[in-house]
Residue, then its C-alpha position, 0 to 999 in steps of 0.5 A: m744810824t736812825e732808828e726806826p719810829k716807835p708805834w705812837r700806840k701800844s701794841p694789843f698783842e702779845r709778843n709769841k702769843k698765838y691768835i686766831i682769825r675770827r672771820d676772814f678779812r683782807a688787809i692792806r698787804d695780806a688776806f687772813g682766813c677763819n681760824e687761822v692761827l698766827t704768833y705775834d712778833a712785833d710791830h712798825y711804825s711808818p709815819q710816812d705812811n700813817c700806819t703801824a704794821y702789826v706782824f705775825y708769823d703762820a704755821y709755816n713761818k711765813r710772815r703775815i702783816w695786819d696794817v692799821n692806818d693811824d686814824t683806825d680806832l685799834a680796839i678793832w683787833q677784837n673784830y678779827f683776832s682772839m688770843l688762844e689760852i693755854g688749852d685752846s686747840n690750834 
């Protein structure tokens, strides 16, 4: 059995933490709306696609995916997501 390749860079997200979308944007497989709240689950790397999929779940338990190409500076996540702190409304 072949093991799934690990992402080559550390995820900027923390598992089971909630993130709010800062602005509307489209990703390769998904569209995100400003003020949506998502819970981060995991990341999956695809060497064939040269991309990492960051997997979230919304309030309806629907899987949401933000794909990031290897050539993209991962710091861009801060343009789209903010971690909700304890006491923040969601």
